[in-house]
C-alpha positions, 0 to 999 in steps of 0.5 A, spaced: 500 500 500 502 506 497 503 512 502 499 517 502 500 522 508 495 528 509 499 534 512 494 539 515 497 547 515 502 545 509 502 551 506 505 555 513 512 555 514 514 548 518 508 545 514 510 547 507 518 544 509 515 537 510 510 538 504 517 540 499 521 534 502 515 529 502 515 530 495 522 531 493 525 525 497 520 520 498 514 516 493 509 518 498 502 521 495 501 528 499 494 532 501 496 539 504 489 541 507 490 548 509 485 554 511 490 559 507 490 564 514 494 570 513 500 565 515 499 560 509 500 561 502 501 557 496 507 560 494 511 556 499 509 549 495 509 552 488 515 547 486 511 541 490 505 543 486 507 541 480 508 534 482 502 529 480 503 526 487 500 533 490 494 535 492 491 541 495 485 542 499 483 549 502 479 546 509 479 549 516 480 543 521 475 546 525 470 544 519 468 537 521 464 535 515 469 538 510 475 534 514 471 528 513 470 529 506 477 530 505 479 523 508 474 519 504 476 522 498 484 521 499 484 515 504 491 517 507 495 512 510 497 517 516 497 524 518 501 530 520 498 535 524 501 542 523 495 547 523 496 552 528 496 559 530 503 559 532 505 566 534 505 569 541 504 576 540 498 575 536 495 570 541 496 576 546 493 581 542 487 576 541 487 570 544 480 567 541 483 565 534 488 561 538 483 557 542 478 556 537 484 553 532 489 550 536 484 547 541 477 546 538 480 545 531 484 539 534 478 536 537 474 537 531 480 533 527 481 528 532 474 526 532 473 526 524 480 522 524 477 517 529 471 515 525 475 514 519 481 510 523 475 506 526 472 504 519 479 502 515 480 495 514 484 491 518 491 492 515 490 499 513 487 501 521 494 497 523 499 501 519 495 508 520 498 514 524 497 521 527 503 525 528 501 531 532 507 537 532 507 541 538 512 546 541 517 546 547 513 552 549 508 548 553 513 547 558 514 554 560 520 558 562 527 555 564 532 558 569 539 558 567 540 551 567 537 545 565 533 543 559 526 540 557 525 533 556 519 528 554 517 528 561 518 535 563 511 538 567 507 542 563 507 549 565 505 554 559 505 561 560 501 565 554 495 564 551 498 560 545 502 555 549 496 554 553 492 552 547 498 548 544 498 544 551 491 543 551 492 540 544 497 535 546 493 533 552 487 532 547 491 528 543 494 524 548 487 522 551 484 520 544 490 515 544 489 512 551 481 512 551 480 510 544 486 507 542 488 512 536 495 511 534 499 517 535 505 520 536 508 527 538 513 531 538 515 538 541 520 542 538 524 549 539 524 555 535 524 554 528 527 559 523 529 558 515 526 560 508 519 561 508 518 563 515 512 569 515 515 576 516 513 577 523 517 572 526 524 575 530 529 573 524 525 575 518 523 581 522 530 583 523 533 582 516 527 585 512 527 592 517 535 592 517 535 592 509 529 597 509 533 602 514 529 601 520 530 600 527 531 593 529 526 592 535 529 588 541 525 586 547 527 587 554 534 587 554 535 582 549 537 576 554 531 571 553 534 565 550 532 560 545 534 554 542 534 555 534 532 549 529 533 550 522 526 548 519 529 543 514 532 539 520 526 540 523 522 537 517 527 531 517 525 529 524 518 530 523 518 524 517 522 520 522 518 520 528 512 519 523 515 513 520 519 510 526 517 513 532 513 508 537 506 509 538 504 513 544 511 516 545 513 523 544 519 526 542 523 533 543 526 536 537 531 541 538 537 545 534 543 544 540 543 552 539 541 556 545 542 563 543 540 570 547 536 574 542 540 580 542 546 575 540 541 572 534 540 580 532 548 581 532 549 575 528 544 577 523 547 584 522 554 581 521 551 577 516 548 582 512 554 587 513 558 581 509 552 579 504 548 586 503 553 591 506 550 598 507 553 604 503 556 606 510 556 604 517 554 597 520 547 594 521 548 593 528 547 601 529 539 600 527 539 596 534 533 599 539 531 596 545 523 596 546 518 594 552 518 587 553 513 583 551 508 581 557 509 574 560 516 573 556 519 567 558 526 567 559 529 561 556 527 555 553 532 549 551 531 542 548 534 536 551 534 531 544 537 525 546 531 521 546 530 522 538 538 522 537 538 515 540 532 512 538 531 514 531 538 517 529 536 524 528 541 530 529 541 537 526 545 537 519 545 545 520 549 549 525 546 555 527 551 559 523 550 555 517 543 555 517 542 562 519 547 564 513 542 560 509 536 564 511 539 571 511 541 569 504 534 567 502 531 573 505 535 577 501 534 574 495 526 572 495 524 580 497 518 579 492 516 573 496 516 577 502 512 582 499 507 577 496 505 574 503 505 580 507 500 585 502 494 587 506 495 582 511 502 585 515 505 591 515 511 590 520 508 593 526 509 590 532 504 585 535 503 583 542 503 589 546 496 588 550 497 589 557 494 587 564 489 593 566 
């Protein structure tokens, strides 16, 4: 039986990387199910869409009948669930969308998938898998030492991370209660080509090239573990194919950096790859009021996926960031197309307690 993988959110940043890899590196059929919110674009999968093995369905995961129709039409052998509202700042300004998509959308998807899976013939039912893709932010904030493991207690601090934590719990509950064959993964901060230009690294690149101030929250000392998106996509494929049913896997880039260090590295790369007529890009750095409830440090212990599945990131932070900066320099037309009438570079996530 040939593999047919349904990817929810496959027109978004991480989802499109998964779709592109599946088309380029496997023989699987790929069904891209995406609502096409502001952060999803057909441009992200334009090359993959030329393949006869690719199909696109513009469907909201919260629309049960539409999801059920897609499942009946394409009969996937596995599902990779990446559809989510994933921007912390947007969840601060308007939490309802994150709650509706990440919690209620995941619930609706799980119920549709449970009915579909339960009706499959024996061999197909036994081979089926549902891979839920989540974030390290569900674990809360670390102090100066330690790392998140698969057994770290959940402690979400933002509307976004709380909604993703809830979706993780739903997926595990559907496994333990109904037997749905799930695998789950939690990743660190992703970066790379095709990331919507509201996130830190593309914001820095675009604002630097435009001559604007480069906003650094608080003191710039918040720490993240950075993971190149193509490395993440490879890890997700391994978890889907070889992960143990019912288990979760942490995926990190082994690249902890303070936000200010990230910004300075971006500036140095721009000085080399797109130098200004005079001066250095670092002169554009500007400290701004911190994000409400800003978690200080995330760090992933990826020992389990390394030992069990043999995965390691191929890119270091330095090589991955160089590729990323070069891509944004060379693809300004993409940036303009995906942000047109949707995002003008304004700061998000400024809502505060009354």
